[in-house]
matplotlib code that plots the C-alpha trace (Angstrom):
import matplotlib.pyplot as plt

x = [0.0, 1.3, 1.3, 0.8, 2.6, 1.9, 2.2, 2.1, -1.1, -2.1, -5.6, -7.8, -10.7, -7.7, -6.5, -9.8, -7.6, -5.6, -8.6, -10.6, -7.6, -7.0, -11.1, -11.0, -7.6, -9.5, -12.5, -9.9, -6.4, -6.0, -8.8, -6.7, -3.5, -2.8, -2.9, -2.7, -0.8, -0.5, 2.4, 1.0, -0.5, -3.1, -4.4, -3.0, -4.1, -6.4, -7.9, -9.6, -12.1, -14.8, -14.4, -15.7, -18.6, -17.0, -18.0, -14.6, -13.2, -16.7, -15.8, -12.5, -13.6, -16.4, -14.1, -11.7, -14.5, -15.7, -11.9, -11.6, -13.9, -12.0, -8.3, -6.5, -5.9, -3.7, -2.8, 1.0, 0.1, 2.2, 3.2, 0.1, -2.9, -1.1, -4.3, -6.0, -8.3, -10.0, -13.0, -11.7, -10.1, -13.6, -15.5, -13.2, -12.3, -8.5, -6.2, -4.3, -0.3, 2.4, 4.5, 7.3, 6.4, 8.4, 6.4, 7.6, 7.1, 7.4, 9.7, 12.0, 11.8, 11.0, 10.9, 8.3, 8.2, 6.6, 9.8, 9.9, 11.7, 14.6, 15.2, 17.1, 18.8, 16.6, 16.2, 13.7, 11.7, 11.7, 11.3, 8.3, 7.2, 8.4, 5.9, 2.5, 2.4, 3.3, -0.5, -0.3, -0.2, -2.9, -4.9, -5.2, -5.2, -8.3, -10.4, -10.5, -13.1, -12.8, -13.3, -10.3, -8.0, -8.7, -7.4, -4.2, -3.8, -3.4, -1.4, 1.3, 1.3, 2.0, 4.9, 6.2, 6.5, 7.9, 10.5, 10.8, 11.6, 15.3, 16.0, 18.3, 17.4, 20.0, 18.8, 15.2, 16.0, 16.8, 20.3, 21.9, 23.6, 20.3, 18.4, 21.5, 20.9, 17.2, 17.5, 20.5, 18.1, 15.6, 17.3, 16.0, 17.7, 14.6, 13.2, 10.0, 9.2, 7.4, 8.2, 10.3, 9.0, 12.1, 11.8, 14.5, 16.1, 18.6, 21.6, 23.4, 25.9, 24.7, 27.5, 28.9, 25.0, 23.4, 20.7, 18.5, 15.8, 12.9, 11.3, 7.8, 6.3, 4.1, 1.0, 2.1, 1.3, 0.4, -0.7, 2.3, 2.6, 5.5, 4.1, 5.9, 5.6, 7.5, 10.1, 9.8, 9.5, 9.1, 6.6, 3.8, 2.1, -1.9, -3.3, -7.2, -8.7, -6.7, -9.9]
y = [0.1, 3.2, 6.4, 9.8, 13.1, 16.4, 20.0, 23.6, 23.5, 27.4, 26.8, 29.8, 30.9, 32.8, 29.0, 27.3, 25.5, 23.6, 23.7, 21.6, 19.2, 18.6, 17.8, 15.0, 13.7, 13.5, 11.8, 9.3, 8.5, 9.3, 7.3, 3.5, 5.1, 3.4, 7.1, 10.8, 13.2, 16.6, 18.4, 22.0, 24.6, 23.3, 26.8, 30.2, 31.0, 29.9, 32.2, 29.9, 27.2, 29.5, 30.1, 26.6, 28.3, 30.0, 28.8, 28.1, 26.6, 24.4, 23.1, 21.7, 20.2, 18.5, 17.0, 15.8, 14.3, 12.6, 11.3, 10.3, 7.8, 5.6, 6.6, 7.9, 11.2, 13.3, 16.6, 18.4, 22.2, 24.9, 28.1, 29.3, 27.2, 26.4, 27.6, 24.8, 23.4, 20.4, 21.1, 21.7, 17.9, 16.9, 18.4, 17.3, 13.2, 14.4, 13.2, 16.4, 15.5, 17.1, 19.6, 16.7, 12.5, 9.8, 7.0, 3.5, 4.2, 0.8, -0.5, 3.0, 4.9, 8.4, 12.1, 13.7, 17.8, 21.0, 21.6, 25.6, 25.0, 23.8, 27.0, 28.3, 30.6, 33.1, 33.9, 37.1, 34.0, 31.7, 34.8, 35.5, 31.5, 31.0, 34.4, 33.4, 29.5, 30.4, 29.4, 33.6, 35.0, 32.3, 33.0, 37.4, 36.7, 33.7, 36.9, 38.9, 39.4, 36.7, 40.3, 41.3, 38.4, 39.0, 41.9, 41.4, 38.0, 39.9, 42.7, 40.0, 38.5, 41.7, 42.0, 38.9, 38.8, 41.4, 40.5, 37.5, 39.5, 40.8, 37.6, 35.5, 31.7, 30.4, 32.0, 30.7, 27.2, 24.6, 24.8, 21.2, 21.1, 22.0, 19.1, 16.6, 17.0, 16.2, 13.2, 12.3, 13.0, 11.2, 8.0, 8.7, 8.0, 9.7, 13.1, 14.3, 18.1, 21.0, 24.4, 25.8, 25.1, 23.4, 20.0, 17.6, 14.3, 14.9, 12.4, 13.1, 11.3, 10.5, 9.4, 7.4, 6.5, 7.0, 8.9, 11.6, 14.3, 14.4, 18.0, 18.3, 20.5, 23.4, 23.6, 26.8, 25.9, 22.1, 19.9, 17.1, 14.2, 12.2, 8.5, 5.5, 2.1, -0.5, -0.5, 2.8, 6.3, 8.7, 11.9, 12.1, 15.2, 15.7, 16.2, 16.3, 12.9, 10.9, 8.9]
z = [0.1, -0.7, 1.9, 0.4, 1.1, 0.0, 1.6, 0.7, -1.1, 0.0, -1.0, -1.1, -3.2, -5.9, -6.5, -8.3, -10.6, -8.2, -5.4, -8.0, -8.4, -4.6, -4.5, -7.9, -5.7, -3.1, -4.8, -6.7, -6.1, -2.8, -2.0, -2.6, -0.1, 2.7, 4.5, 3.7, 5.4, 5.0, 6.0, 6.8, 4.9, 2.9, 3.1, 2.4, 5.5, 8.4, 11.0, 13.1, 13.2, 13.8, 10.1, 9.7, 7.9, 4.8, 1.9, 0.1, 3.8, 3.6, 0.4, 1.4, 4.5, 2.9, -0.1, 3.4, 4.8, 2.2, 1.8, 5.1, 5.2, 3.0, 3.9, 7.0, 6.7, 9.2, 9.4, 9.9, 10.5, 9.3, 9.1, 7.1, 9.2, 12.6, 13.9, 12.1, 15.4, 16.9, 15.5, 11.9, 12.5, 13.9, 10.5, 8.2, 10.1, 10.1, 12.7, 13.7, 14.5, 16.3, 14.6, 14.6, 13.6, 13.6, 11.7, 10.4, 6.7, 5.2, 7.7, 7.6, 10.3, 9.1, 10.5, 9.6, 9.6, 7.7, 7.7, 8.8, 12.1, 10.5, 8.6, 11.6, 9.4, 9.2, 13.1, 12.4, 11.4, 14.0, 16.3, 14.8, 15.0, 18.5, 19.4, 17.3, 18.3, 21.9, 24.1, 24.7, 21.6, 20.1, 23.4, 22.7, 18.8, 18.9, 21.2, 18.8, 16.4, 12.8, 11.1, 12.4, 12.2, 8.6, 8.3, 10.7, 8.8, 5.0, 6.7, 8.0, 4.6, 2.7, 5.2, 5.0, 1.0, 1.3, 3.6, 1.1, -1.9, 0.1, 1.7, 0.1, -1.2, 1.6, 4.5, 3.7, 3.4, 5.8, 7.3, 7.2, 10.9, 11.7, 9.6, 10.8, 14.2, 14.3, 12.4, 14.4, 17.8, 16.5, 14.8, 11.7, 8.4, 5.8, 6.4, 4.8, 5.1, 2.5, 3.4, 1.2, -2.2, -3.7, -4.2, -4.5, -3.0, -1.0, -0.4, 3.0, 5.8, 8.2, 11.1, 8.4, 7.1, 3.8, 4.8, 2.6, 2.9, 0.7, 0.4, -1.6, -4.0, -3.6, -5.7, -7.5, -10.5, -10.6, -7.8, -6.3, -4.1, -3.4, -3.1, -0.7, -2.0, 0.2, -2.5, -4.4, -2.9, -5.9, -7.0, -8.9, -10.9, -10.8, -13.1, -14.0, -14.2, -11.6, -10.6]

ax = plt.figure().add_subplot(projection="3d")
ax.plot(x, y, z, "-o")
ax.set_aspect("equal")
plt.show()
């Protein structure tokens, strides 16, 4: 059976083609998997579970609920949708994962992450991440009206895009030393993550043992996922007529 991994879809009302691909994927190919892992940034943003009634959000949740009747869907927060909570999980039929998971993928201990915590060279982002992931910050933020939260998120997105234009790609990529440290700490020779939008398979030397880092593709122009079969790990494109 195939374990499927995807991330960084950044779905919104502004991505109708990709949204349609995701819905078709959930109603077709995904249902033959042994498990479906979504490693964060499913949405362009998530302002809180009290926004479940939004027509677009409800549409995605309904498609996930239908798929989850056939295959377990496991969801890990990204930097855009870390406010997803239990209400979303219950409505969509998904299981929320911690920010870091060690899973047995066909007998191989595999470290699974969104990937943003590995980008330690971007110290400004890491400081921001620690702030917004704290319980106090989330409580204060969620106490505000939904409309106010959405306005603040929109402003943050504008600021983030401006900051990314002046940062080097190296700073925004994962730190090699941190990557090896985390794999060593958790006893894993394979790592799967998204976030960087730089899909590739990297081969590492982990204390004399061959190790691999699989980076998931974003859904900027087309859909994509990593298929993990017992004897073959490979990336697949998602196009129309996946059924």
